[in-house]
C-alpha angles and dihedrals in degrees: 000000000000126000114301119243110255091217090056090051091051091051092051092047091052093050093044092053098038098036084208128096090205095053093041091052091050090049092053094038093235132113122261095251092057088048092052091050091054093051091046090051091051092048091048089051092049097041097228141074119267102175132041113204132186132167088267108036149016120217136168118246116231089262089048091053094050091044090052094050091051097043100041098074091047091052092047089051090049091052092049090049090053091051093046091048091049093055090047089052089051090052092245095123136027125060141295120205109208128181126197138184130219098274092052092049096079104052117344101056097042092048092048093047092048094050094043095048090049093056100033108030092158093066117091106227112206113196124201131179111225132155116245099262091047089051091057091053093046091051091050092052094045093244091129134020099221142353138212101220144150116282164243101073128163122190127138092227095055135065127199147183125203109239101174142013122188140161126247119253130197118244109215129179109251092238094050119109090237090061088071092060122088091226139358138218133226088252090057089053094044088060092057134068106268125219111205134163115270115273093239092059103026100035098131093047093045090056091053091051094045091052092053093052093043092051089053091049092248134133122220119228103206110196103169134021113193119181099231144034094255090057091050093051090045095053094045091049088050091059095246097128146309131278146190121235142157115287093240090074087080093080091071093057097203115203116255096022129106124196120219132180115243104228098200099037105112103181126095119204109239118204111200134188104225130187141162113267089222093060106102097177109149090214089054092050089053091049091050091049091053092048092052092047091051091048092051091048091049089050092051092049091049090053093049093045 
C-alpha cells in the first residue's frame, strides 16, 4: 500500500468526529460529494470499509473505530508540528546569537534585548561579549548571528544599520584641575597621563582616538591600558590619569569621576548592528526590523526636539 493522501485522512477524521457528512463538509469547506469521493478513495486504498452510512445515521465500522484511534494521535502531532514550524518560520521561536562590545553594553544592548524579549519571548537570546574586530570574524564564521560593534564598516558580505551615535567625553578625576573646567580640549588631555583600553581589546577604538590626536598635531601619553571599562573607571577615579569614553557612560555616575565635553573632538562613536547578508534566520530578521524601527523613532524624536 502506498502513502495515504492527507486530504483523505482529514476527511475521515472530520466524519469520525462529526458523525455527519454535512457537518464534516462544512468543517472542511468542501461539498458533500467531494467528501464522499475522498472517503471512497481512502477505503479503496485500505481495502476495507471505515464508515457505514444510511439515510438516517453515520457510524464507524469496527475497523473505522480502530483506524481512528490509531490515526488521531498522529494527525494531532502533525498539526502541532505544522504550528511549531509556522512559529519558527515567523521568527517567534529558535535562538538568536548576539555579540556586543563595551560601548553597546550600557544602553544599546540592554534596550535591544528588552524590546526583542518583550515581542518574541519564545526566542532564546544568547549574548556574547566580543570586541569589534572579533565580532566581524565571528559573523563571517557563522559563530554569531549579529553583532553590536563600532562602525563604520563596509563589506559586500555584510549589512548594517546604525543604532546609536554619540560624542566622546573626557573622564577626569574629581580632584584634578581639569575637573573645574566646563570643557576640555585634546591639547589638555595630551598633557596628561592617558588611560585607554588595551590594544588587544580596544584596537578599533584606539585607532579612532589616535587619529584625532594626530590630526590635531598632538601626541598621546598612554600611562595605563586596562582591558575593560571598569578598569578604566577605577583608574580614573583613583587619580591615575584621564580618559576618553562614549558619552553614555554618564548614566552610571561613578564616584570620583567627572565628565567633560571635548570641544575640539570631531568624531562621534557609531554603534552599528551588523550581520551577514546570507543569514536568513527569521529571528534575526525580526531583530533587525526592531533595530530599524527604533532608529527611525529616535530620528523622529531628534527632529522634533
